[in-house]
N, C-alpha and C positions, 0 to 999 in steps of 0.2 A: 504493500500500500504506500509506504513511504517512498520507495524507489519510483513508483508510478507518478507520485506527486512531484518529485524532483525533476523527472523527465519532462513532465508537462510544463513546469516552470521554465526550464531551459529552452524548450521549444517556443514558449511565448516570448521570452527575452530575445531569442534569435529572430523571430518574426518581427518584433518591434524594431529591431536594429536594421532590417531591410528597408530600402527606399520604397515609399508608397507608390503603388501603381495607379496611374490615372484611370478613372472609370471610363469605359468605352463611350464614345459619343453616339448615342442612339436617339433619333428624333422621330416622334410620332406625328403623322399628318393625315388628315381626312380629306379626301378628294371630293370634287363636285364637277358635274358635267358643265364645262365652260370652254367650248371650242372657240378658237384654235389653241387655247392655252392648256387646257386639260380635258381630255375626252377619251372614250373607249368605244370601239366598235364591237358588235357581237362576237363572242369567242376570241377576243383579242385582249392583250394587256393594255392598261391605260397608257396613253401617250399625250403629246401636246407640247407646245413651245415651253411653257413654264415648267412642266414636269421634267422635260429633257434637260433644261438649264439647271434645275435644282438637283437632279440626280448627278450631273457632271460636277457641280460645285461641291456637293457633300461627299462624293467619292474622292475628289481631290483633297478635301479637308480631313479625310479619314473617318467620316461619320457614316452611320448606317441609317437609311430612311425606312421607317416602318409604315406601310400603307394601311390605314384603318378604313372601315366601311365608309361609303359615300354619305355625306350629310348636306342638307340644305344650308345656305349661307348663314342664316340667323342661328341655327343650332350649332354650326361649326364655330361661330364666334363665341357662343356661350360656353362651349366645351373648352375652348382656348382660355377663356377668362377663368374657368374653374380648374384649370391645370391638367385636363385630360389630354390635351394636344400640346405639342412643343413648338410647332412652326406653322405659319400661314404664308402663302405665296402672294406675290404681286401686291405688296402692302404699301400704302402711302405712309410716310413718316410724319406723324402729327404729335403735338404736345400731349393731347389726351391719351393717345395710345402708349406714349412713353411711360405712363404710370404703371403699366402692366407688362410692357414689352421692351426689348432692345432690337435695334434694326441693323441689318447688314449694310454695307455699301451697295450702291445700285448695281443691278445686273441686267436691266433693260429699261427702256422708257415706255410710257403709255400715252396715248392720245385720246382725249374725250371730245366728241363733237356732237353737233346737232344734225339729224338726218330727217328727210321727208320722203314719201313715195315720189318716184321720179316724175310722174305725171303732174305732181303738185309743185314741182320746183319753181316754175315761173311765178306762182302765187306768193312764194315766200322768199324770193331772192333779195328783196330789200331788207330782210331781217339780218342785221349786222352785229347785234349785241344780245346778250342774255336778257338784259333789261327790256329789249324790244318785245320779248314774249308778253310782258304785261301790257306794254303800250298798245300792242296790236291785238290784245286779248286772244292770244294763241294758246290752244290746249297742248299740254306737254305730257309725254310718257317718260318716266325716269326710274332707275333701279330703286328698289325699296331700301336696300342696304348698301353702304359703301361711302367712300369719300370722293367727291367730284369737284373739289376746289373751293376756294373761299367765295368766289363770286356766286356759285350755285348755292352754297350753304346760306349765304345772305339772302338770296332771292327765294329760296324754297318756302319759307313760311308765308310770304306774300302770295305765291302761286297757290298754295293750299287754301288760304283764306278766301282767295278770289274764285276758288272752285275750278282752277285751270290745270291741276296736277293730278295725274293718276300714276300708280306705281306698279312695277312688275317684279317677280321673284327671280326670273332668269331671262336671258336674252332671247331665247326661243319664244317664250311667252310674250315678251315685249314686242317682237317683230310681228307676231300673230295679231296682237292688239292693234298695231299700226295698220296692218293689212285690213283689219275689220273696221277701220275708221273710228277707233275709240279715242283717238287724238290726232292732232295735225302733225306734230313733231315728236321725235324720240331723241332722248339724250343717252349717251353711253359710250363705252369703249368702242373705238372705230373698228378694230379688227374683229371683235366679237359680233358686232351688229352686221358687218358686211358678210361674215361667214354664215350667220343664221339666215340672212336675206337670200343668199345664194342657195342655201339648202331648201328654202321654201319657195324659190322661184319668184321672189318679189324684187322688183327693181327699186333701189333706193339711191338717193343722192345726198351728198353732204352740203350743208349750208355754209356760207363763209364766216362761221363762228367757231373758233377753237375755244372750247370751254376750259380745257386744261391740257397741258403737255408737261409731264413731270417724270422723274425717275421712280422706279418701284424697287422694293427691297424684300428680302426675307425677313419676316417678323418672328422673333424668337421669344418664347415665354420667359419672363424674368424669374418666375418661381421654379421652373423646371430645367432651365439651361444655365450655363455659367458664362461669365465674361471671357474666359479662356476659349470656350467653344466658339463664341462670336469672333474672337481674334483668328482662330483657325479658318473659319468660313470666309472672313474678309481677305485673309491672305490667299485663300484658294481662288476667290473671285479675281483678285489682282493678277495672279499667275495665269489663269485661264484667259483673261482679257489680253494679256501680253502675248500669249501664245496663239491668239486668234481662235481659240476653241469655242468661246461663247458667241463670237461673231458668226462663225460658220453655222452654228445651230440657229441663230436668229435669221440669217439669210435664207435658210431653207424654208422658213415660214413666211417670208416676205420682209418688208421694210419695217424695222423696229428701232 
């Protein structure tokens, strides 16, 4: 009994003297159908611009990406806030979000614009600013969740109170609502809207109003990730940008 106790004590002392091994970088993410950024075809693995970029970045950073079941946007955000998810893709860096998250350096840019059905373009070509939506009493479709710039955030309550704003949960739904005449104009990510319009066979045209053009980041959960993991990811992004790896992925999906 005594010999066993001594042996255990020596083993514990030896283990304490060894350098601590860093815990493996494993990040949980829940996907959502958001083509061309994230999507899956029947009997195929998920793919898309953002997923490919993220997989390349995390592989370079020495991290493992654990794909969780798909979730709608609002539920995914809630689970992130509750600590069930470690990372969100294509995030805008805002002061409010920094309370619960840390952000990588940018890995691509996004463009948010206003679109109309192409046959309606002559009617709305004089619309040159977001504020013109109110002045011209134009009805707008916009995503229910997400950050679309300070100008839209400022205008959104006025559009709501005037009864000129309807929202959608995903871009396929939004384009279908536009096709059905639920509103005159739709606001959203340019690539996502163009993709869904092509899939539905609806001709849409951009108005001369850029709502937002800004970098997007990986958003890491402050409670479940470490500053060291963020440093690894930032270094990986920088290396892959220098090597042209991220540019090659972006170019395969079009101009970003």
